[in-house]
C-alpha positions in Angstrom: 0.0 0.0 0.0 1.6 3.2 -1.2 1.3 6.5 0.6 1.5 9.8 -1.1 3.0 12.8 0.5 0.9 15.9 0.6 2.1 18.6 -1.6 4.4 21.2 -0.1 2.6 24.3 1.0 3.9 27.4 -0.6 5.0 30.1 1.8 2.9 33.2 1.4 4.8 36.3 0.8 2.5 38.4 2.9 2.9 36.3 6.1 6.7 36.0 5.7 6.9 39.7 5.3 4.8 40.3 8.4 6.8 37.8 10.4 10.2 39.3 9.4 10.8 42.7 10.9 11.5 45.4 8.3 15.1 46.6 8.3 15.4 50.3 7.6 18.0 50.9 5.0 20.5 53.5 5.9 20.3 56.4 3.5 23.5 56.9 1.5 24.2 60.6 1.2 26.5 61.4 -1.6 28.7 64.3 -0.9 28.5 66.9 -3.6 31.9 68.2 -4.8 32.5 71.8 -3.6 33.6 72.7 -7.1 29.9 72.5 -8.3 29.0 75.0 -5.7 31.5 77.6 -6.7 32.6 77.3 -10.3 35.0 80.3 -10.0 37.3 78.4 -7.6 40.0 76.2 -9.1 39.7 72.7 -7.5 42.7 71.0 -6.0 44.8 74.2 -5.3 45.5 75.7 -2.0 46.1 79.4 -1.5 49.5 80.8 -0.6 50.2 80.0 3.1 49.7 83.0 5.3 52.0 83.9 8.1 51.4 81.5 10.9 53.4 81.9 14.1 52.8 79.1 16.6 52.9 79.6 20.3 56.2 79.0 22.0 56.5 75.4 23.3 59.9 75.7 24.9 58.6 76.3 28.4 56.8 73.0 29.1 56.6 71.7 32.7 55.7 68.5 34.5 52.9 67.9 36.9 53.5 68.5 40.6 51.8 67.7 43.8 51.0 70.8 46.0 50.2 68.8 49.1 52.3 68.9 52.2 55.2 66.5 52.3 54.3 65.1 55.7 51.4 63.2 54.2 52.3 59.5 54.1 49.2 57.2 54.5 46.4 56.7 52.0 43.9 58.0 54.5 45.8 61.3 54.9 45.7 61.9 51.1 42.0 61.1 50.9 41.3 63.2 54.0 42.7 66.2 52.3 39.6 66.2 50.0 37.0 64.5 52.3 38.1 66.5 55.4 36.2 67.5 58.5 34.4 70.2 56.7 32.8 67.8 54.2 31.9 65.3 56.9 30.3 68.1 58.9 28.2 69.1 55.9 27.1 65.5 55.4 26.3 65.0 59.1 24.3 68.2 59.5 22.4 67.8 56.3 21.5 64.2 57.1 20.2 65.1 60.6 18.2 68.1 59.4 16.7 66.2 56.5 15.5 63.4 58.9 14.0 66.1 61.2 12.2 67.7 58.3 10.7 64.3 57.3 9.5 63.6 60.9 8.4 66.9 62.2 5.6 65.7 64.4 6.7 65.5 68.0 4.5 62.5 68.7 5.7 60.5 65.7 7.9 57.6 66.7 11.5 57.5 65.4 12.1 54.9 62.7 14.2 51.9 63.7 15.4 53.7 66.8 16.9 56.7 65.0 19.8 58.6 66.6 21.5 61.7 65.2 24.4 60.8 63.0 27.8 61.6 64.3 30.9 62.4 62.2 32.5 59.1 63.2 29.5 57.2 61.9 29.7 59.1 58.7 33.4 58.0 58.3 32.4 54.4 58.9 29.6 54.7 56.4 31.9 56.1 53.7 34.4 53.4 54.5 31.8 50.7 54.0 30.7 52.2 50.7 34.3 52.1 49.4 34.6 48.5 50.5 31.3 47.6 48.6 32.9 49.0 45.5 35.7 46.5 45.8 33.8 43.4 47.0 30.6 43.4 45.0 27.5 41.5 46.2 24.1 41.2 44.5 22.3 43.2 47.2 23.1 45.2 50.4 21.5 42.5 52.5 24.1 39.9 51.3 26.9 41.8 53.1 25.3 41.1 56.4 23.8 37.7 55.6 25.0 34.7 57.6 26.2 32.8 54.5 28.0 35.7 52.8 28.9 37.9 55.8 31.8 40.2 55.3 34.1 40.9 58.2 34.3 44.7 57.6 30.5 44.9 58.0 30.9 44.3 61.7 31.7 48.0 62.0 28.0 49.0 61.5 24.7 47.3 61.7 22.7 46.9 58.5 19.8 48.9 59.8 22.0 51.8 60.7 23.7 51.7 57.3 20.4 51.8 55.5 19.2 54.6 57.7 22.1 56.8 56.7 21.8 55.9 53.1 18.1 56.8 53.1 18.4 60.1 54.8 21.8 61.2 53.4 21.6 64.9 52.4 24.1 67.6 51.6 22.3 70.9 51.4 20.2 72.0 54.3 16.5 71.7 53.5 14.2 74.7 54.2 11.2 74.1 56.3 7.9 74.6 54.4 5.9 77.7 55.0 2.5 78.9 54.0 3.7 80.5 50.8 6.5 78.1 49.8 5.9 74.5 48.7 7.1 71.6 50.9 9.8 70.7 48.4 11.4 74.1 48.3 15.1 73.9 47.5 17.8 75.0 49.8 19.3 78.5 49.3 21.2 78.9 52.5 23.6 76.0 52.0 24.4 77.1 48.4 25.3 80.6 49.5 27.2 79.5 52.5 30.3 81.4 53.5 32.5 78.3 53.4 31.7 77.8 49.7 32.3 81.4 48.8 35.6 81.4 50.6 36.7 78.2 48.9 35.8 79.4 45.5 37.4 82.8 45.8 40.7 81.3 47.1 41.6 79.3 44.0 44.3 81.7 42.8 44.5 80.0 39.4 42.0 81.7 37.2 39.9 84.9 37.2 37.4 84.9 40.0 34.5 85.4 37.6 34.7 81.8 36.5 34.6 80.4 40.0 31.3 81.7 41.3 28.9 79.6 43.3 25.9 78.2 41.5 22.5 79.9 41.9 19.7 78.5 44.1 17.9 77.4 40.9 20.7 75.3 39.6 19.5 71.7 38.9 22.5 70.3 40.9 21.8 72.5 43.9 21.4 69.5 46.2 25.1 68.7 45.7 26.2 72.1 47.1 28.3 73.1 49.0 30.1 69.8 48.7 30.7 69.9 45.0 32.1 73.5 45.1 34.4 72.7 48.0 35.8 69.5 46.3 36.3 71.4 43.0 38.4 74.0 44.9 40.4 71.3 46.6 41.1 69.5 43.3 42.7 72.6 41.9 44.6 73.6 45.0 46.3 70.2 45.5 47.8 69.8 42.0 49.7 71.7 39.4 48.8 70.2 36.0 51.5 69.6 33.4 51.7 71.4 30.1 49.5 68.9 28.3 45.8 68.6 29.4 42.7 67.4 27.7 39.0 68.3 27.8 36.4 65.7 27.2 33.0 64.5 28.3 32.2 61.9 31.0 29.0 60.0 31.7 27.6 59.0 35.1 25.1 56.1 35.0 21.5 56.9 36.0 18.5 55.2 34.4 15.8 56.8 36.5 13.4 59.6 35.8 15.1 63.0 35.3 14.9 65.8 32.9 18.7 66.3 33.0 20.0 62.9 31.8 21.1 62.1 28.2 21.2 59.0 26.1 24.4 58.5 24.1 24.4 55.1 22.4 28.0 55.4 21.3 29.3 55.6 24.9 30.1 52.7 27.3 27.6 54.3 29.7 24.8 55.1 27.2 22.4 56.8 29.6 23.0 59.1 32.5 24.4 62.5 33.5 26.9 64.3 31.3 29.9 66.0 32.8 32.6 68.1 31.0 36.0 67.7 32.7 39.5 68.9 32.1 42.1 66.3 33.1 45.8 65.9 33.2 46.6 62.2 32.7 43.6 60.9 34.6 43.7 63.6 37.3 40.4 65.6 37.2 41.4 69.2 37.6 38.0 70.8 37.0 34.5 69.8 36.0 31.1 71.2 35.1 27.7 69.4 35.2 25.8 69.5 31.9 22.1 69.4 31.3 20.1 69.3 28.1 17.6 71.6 29.7 19.8 74.3 31.1 22.1 75.4 28.3 24.2 78.6 28.0 25.9 80.3 25.1 28.3 83.2 25.0 29.4 85.9 22.6 33.1 86.4 23.2 34.5 89.7 22.1 38.0 90.9 22.4 39.6 88.9 25.2 41.5 90.7 27.9 45.2 90.5 27.9 46.6 88.1 30.6 49.2 90.7 31.6 46.6 93.1 32.9 44.1 92.6 35.7 40.7 91.7 34.2 38.7 94.4 36.1 40.8 97.4 35.1 39.5 98.2 31.6 35.7 98.2 32.5 36.1 100.2 35.8 38.4 103.0 35.0 36.5 104.9 32.3 33.3 105.4 34.4 35.4 106.9 37.2 36.7 109.9 35.1 34.9 113.2 35.6 32.5 114.2 32.8 34.3 117.5 32.0 37.8 116.2 31.6 37.7 113.3 29.1 39.6 115.2 26.3 42.4 116.2 28.7 43.0 113.2 31.0 44.4 109.9 29.8 42.4 106.8 30.6 45.0 105.4 33.1 44.8 108.4 35.5 43.4 107.6 39.0 40.0 109.0 39.9 41.5 111.2 42.7 43.8 113.2 40.4 41.3 115.2 38.3 41.0 118.2 40.7 44.8 118.5 41.0 46.0 117.6 37.5 44.5 120.4 35.3 46.7 123.2 36.5 49.9 121.1 36.5 49.3 118.6 33.6 52.7 118.8 31.9 54.9 118.3 34.9 52.7 115.7 36.7 52.0 113.2 33.8 55.5 112.0 33.2 56.3 111.0 36.8 52.8 109.4 37.4 52.6 107.1 34.3 55.9 105.2 34.8 55.1 104.0 38.4 51.7 102.6 37.2 53.0 100.3 34.5 56.2 98.7 36.0 54.5 97.2 39.1 52.3 95.1 36.8 54.7 94.0 34.1 57.7 92.9 36.1 55.6 90.9 38.5 54.2 88.8 35.6 57.3 88.3 33.6 59.3 86.1 35.9 56.4 83.6 36.3 55.0 83.7 32.8 57.4 82.1 30.3 55.1 82.7 27.3 55.0 86.5 27.7 58.1 87.2 25.6 56.4 85.7 22.5 53.0 87.4 23.0 54.0 90.7 21.2 54.9 88.7 18.0 51.4 87.2 17.8 48.9 88.5 15.3 46.5 91.0 16.9 43.1 89.7 17.9 40.2 90.3 15.5 38.2 93.4 16.0 34.9 91.6 15.4 33.4 89.5 18.2 33.5 85.7 17.9 30.3 83.8 18.5 31.0 80.6 20.5 28.5 77.8 20.9 27.3 76.6 24.3 29.8 73.7 24.3 32.7 76.0 23.4 31.7 78.4 26.1 31.7 75.6 28.7 35.2 74.5 27.5 36.4 78.0 27.7 35.4 78.3 31.3 37.2 75.0 32.1 40.3 76.2 30.3 40.4 79.4 32.4 40.7 77.3 35.5 44.3 76.6 34.6 47.0 79.0 35.8 47.6 80.2 32.2 49.0 83.5 33.4 52.0 81.8 34.9 52.6 78.7 32.8 52.1 77.5 29.2 49.4 75.0 28.6 48.3 73.0 25.6 44.7 71.5 25.7 43.7 68.6 23.4 40.2 68.2 22.1 38.4 65.7 19.9 36.3 66.4 16.9 33.2 67.3 18.9 34.9 70.4 20.4 37.3 71.7 17.8 36.6 74.8 15.7 38.6 77.7 14.5 36.8 80.4 16.5 37.2 78.5 19.8 40.9 77.8 19.1 41.6 81.4 18.2 39.9 82.6 21.4 42.2 80.3 23.4 45.2 81.6 21.5 44.4 85.2 22.5 44.5 84.0 26.1 47.9 82.4 25.6 46.6 78.8 25.8 47.6 76.4 23.1 45.1 74.1 21.5 45.2 71.0 19.3 42.6 68.6 18.2 41.0 66.6 15.4 38.0 68.2 13.7 35.3 67.5 11.3 35.4 68.2 7.6 32.8 70.9 7.9 34.9 72.9 10.3 37.7 73.3 7.7 38.2 76.2 5.4 36.6 75.9 1.9 40.0 75.6 0.2 41.0 72.6 2.3 37.7 70.9 1.6 38.2 71.4 -2.1 41.7 69.9 -1.8 40.3 66.9 0.0 37.7 66.4 -2.8 40.4 66.5 -5.5 43.3 64.7 -3.9 41.8 62.8 -0.9 41.7 59.4 -2.6 44.9 59.7 -4.5 47.1 61.1 -1.7 50.1 59.1 -0.5 50.7 58.2 3.1 52.1 61.1 5.0 50.9 63.8 2.6 50.4 67.2 4.4 48.2 70.1 3.3 47.5 73.1 5.5 45.7 76.5 5.4 45.9 79.3 8.0 42.6 80.6 9.2 42.2 83.2 12.0 45.6 82.5 13.5 44.8 78.7 13.5 46.6 76.2 11.4 44.2 73.8 9.6 45.9 70.7 8.4 45.0 67.6 6.5 47.3 64.6 7.0 47.0 61.4 5.0 47.0 58.2 7.2 44.9 55.2 6.3 42.3 57.9 5.8 42.4 61.7 5.9 42.9 63.2 9.3 41.9 66.8 9.9 43.7 68.7 12.7 43.4 72.2 14.0 46.3 73.6 16.1 47.7 76.9 17.4 51.0 75.5 18.9 52.5 73.1 16.4 54.3 73.7 13.1 54.3 71.5 10.0 58.1 71.0 10.2 57.8 69.3 13.6 58.0 65.5 13.2 58.8 62.4 15.3 59.6 58.8 14.4 56.9 56.4 15.6 56.4 52.7 15.5 53.2 52.7 13.3 51.0 49.7 12.9 49.8 48.4 9.6 46.1 49.1 9.0 43.8 46.1 8.5 41.6 47.7 6.0 41.9 50.8 3.8 44.0 52.0 1.0 45.8 49.1 -0.7 48.7 51.3 -1.6 49.3 52.2 2.1 49.2 48.5 3.0 51.8 47.7 0.4 54.1 50.3 1.9 54.3 48.2 5.1 54.9 45.0 3.1 55.0 41.9 5.4 55.9 44.0 8.5 53.2 44.4 11.0 54.9 47.5 12.4 57.2 50.0 10.8 59.2 53.0 11.9 57.7 56.0 10.1 57.9 59.8 10.6 54.6 61.3 11.6 53.8 64.9 12.5 54.4 65.9 16.1 50.9 67.1 16.6 49.5 63.7 15.7 51.9 61.9 18.1 51.1 64.3 21.0 47.4 64.0 20.4 47.6 60.2 20.7 49.6 60.5 23.9 47.7 63.2 25.8 44.1 63.0 24.6 43.1 60.0 26.6 43.4 61.7 30.1 39.6 61.8 30.6 39.1 58.2 29.3 41.8 56.9 31.7 39.9 58.6 34.6 36.7 56.9 33.5 38.6 53.6 33.3 39.9 53.9 36.8 36.5 54.7 38.2 34.9 51.8 36.4 37.1 49.2 38.2 35.7 49.9 41.8 32.9 52.4 41.4 31.0 53.1 44.7 27.5 53.8 43.2 24.7 52.1 45.0 21.2 51.8 43.6 18.6 54.4 44.7 15.7 56.4 43.6 17.0 59.9 44.4 18.5 61.3 41.1 21.3 63.3 42.6 22.8 60.4 44.6 24.6 59.1 41.5 26.5 62.4 41.2 27.4 62.2 44.9 29.0 58.8 44.4 30.8 60.2 41.3 32.3 62.9 43.5 33.4 60.3 46.0 35.0 58.3 43.2 36.7 61.4 41.9 38.2 62.2 45.3 39.5 58.7 45.5 41.1 58.7 42.0 42.7 62.1 42.5 44.1 61.1 46.0 45.4 57.9 44.5 47.2 59.8 41.7 48.8 62.2 44.2 49.8 59.2 46.4 51.5 57.5 43.4 53.7 60.5 42.9 55.5 59.7 46.2 54.8 55.9 46.0 55.1 54.8 42.4 54.5 51.1 43.1 51.2 51.6 44.9 48.2 49.6 43.5 44.8 51.1 43.0 42.9 48.2 44.8 45.2 48.2 47.9 44.9 52.0 48.1 41.1 51.8 48.4 41.3 48.9 50.8 43.7 50.9 53.1 41.4 54.0 53.0 38.3 51.9 53.8 40.0 50.1 56.6 41.3 53.3 58.1 37.9 55.0 58.0 36.2 52.0 59.6 38.8 51.9 62.5 39.0 55.6 63.5 38.5 55.1 67.3 39.4 58.3 69.2 37.1 58.4 72.2 36.1 56.4 75.2 33.7 53.5 74.8 31.2 52.4 77.4 30.7 48.6 77.0 27.7 46.4 77.8 27.4 42.7 77.5 25.2 41.0 74.9 24.2 37.4 74.2 25.7 37.3 70.6 29.3 37.5 69.8 31.0 39.7 67.2 34.5 40.4 66.0 36.4 43.0 68.0 37.2 46.2 65.9 40.3 47.2 67.8 43.4 47.4 65.7 45.4 44.2 65.7 42.6 42.2 67.5 41.0 39.2 65.8 39.0 37.7 68.7 35.2 37.6 69.2 33.5 39.4 72.1 30.1 39.7 73.8 30.6 43.4 74.7 29.5 46.3 72.6 29.6 50.1 73.0 26.4 51.7 74.3 26.8 54.8 72.1 28.2 53.5 68.8 27.0 49.9 69.2 30.4 48.5 68.0 32.0 45.4 69.4 35.2 45.6 71.6 36.8 43.2 73.9 37.6 44.2 77.5 41.3 43.7 77.0 41.4 46.1 74.1 39.5 48.9 75.9 
């Protein structure tokens, strides 16, 4: 008996189309040659090179720690940033915030709440640092019987969770009849400690170091953020080569101030602009997609003159004497000068100028080259919000006394911004996008980009900035104000995997080959990764704990930044120090800071003694801090 197979059912095209998700094809945009836009311009030719004078680079200096030499232990380095002032801010803010949440006198305290002391705050920070090194799935696992960690004996789980829940930095304002219950704090932001710390930087004009307003979206981090930012600048003298880039802080909750950047390792969270010197975060600014700022920068003030002299002197002159008196005369001289103008002017003017110039010359190695620079443009330059933020970060450097070169990637580089930095005496170098190049260099790229040999250089000067195209495996576009085309260095280059076949044939069978590359490319590769290295160090043992309050992720970022900066300063005197051991030493020292008398009481359960050098278990605990100690240790 034969059986016949049923005919194969044909697959319907409609159902298959419905089952398979549609893939959106990426639109291919063909770049239109620039010669079609302007027929009067000859393609493939560059104009005669204008006079380009780079900034002097012969006064470079190395980084230097400004901390006292008597600091030896990791805790002493970390305590320079997280000092008693920071701990007092955290302690007071936490206690006031708990009181504001439980205002009713008859309301019972939660879990036997007691006011937080500075010592408990130290232990809590030490445990948070330890949790960043030894990671568990949840906070309860650190105190669980199966996975109990010995350092957790320093504090009960309930007390740790209480401090984590009510941790607060700025002092909350009690609600009134006219103000809502969630009114932000204005007293803590305008505190005298913050104003004193910001005005004592001594590195940049004081206008860039003002405290944030009470309406700033990061106001809950004040005054801690401003105090730490001042400490970061006062403890370290950056080297000549710095970098400005963006950093991301992970936060996936609800907030109007977070961003999504799919190309980043942390693709969602807060964005921070930072200026770093080989992983040391020297300055930072919080960024928000809601609160943006842009600036119109006119003629910058010369670094040799005080920034407040030009705008204040003209209004002080009497209204009847402008045609007779020079602009530099003091405001008290007008009633005396008119009858004796010829004999008084020569002896008065020389004493005014010499006290300013000689004081700046010995500490400013770039000043001798400033008179040879082209004059700044008379028209104002319009900078974007991103360039304005980077300009404020660049002014944090002591550029009046030392020469600095800041490296940028293609997101920040443009000729107007680089020319503004050059007028301040700050060098700049960075890759850029093709649209930021002059029209002549774009036309040259259209005509010779695919035919150029490896190492081909083409440059155009635009607004005192050198715009360069260098042929590597592909065209590399660079803007600089401090390098020259004649500067080169021999580098061990790696053969590209894909790209131009002619360039691959130049390497032959060698994987690496010694080739001469421009010095600007070599320095960019060596110094641009400062911010990325800081991100990498923080990702190893980050202290961020999960929570619903949006600003807490920025608090943990500040804690990690203080740890990274203190570790870098510690490595300057101890080059063989390891990052993990440094954090363990800081955590252990914070948890075992016992400087006062303990009153012991006996309990049924046993716990490990927290005295230094003791490994025994004891039934006795302190009445005040509830920490275990043996009788022999006390």
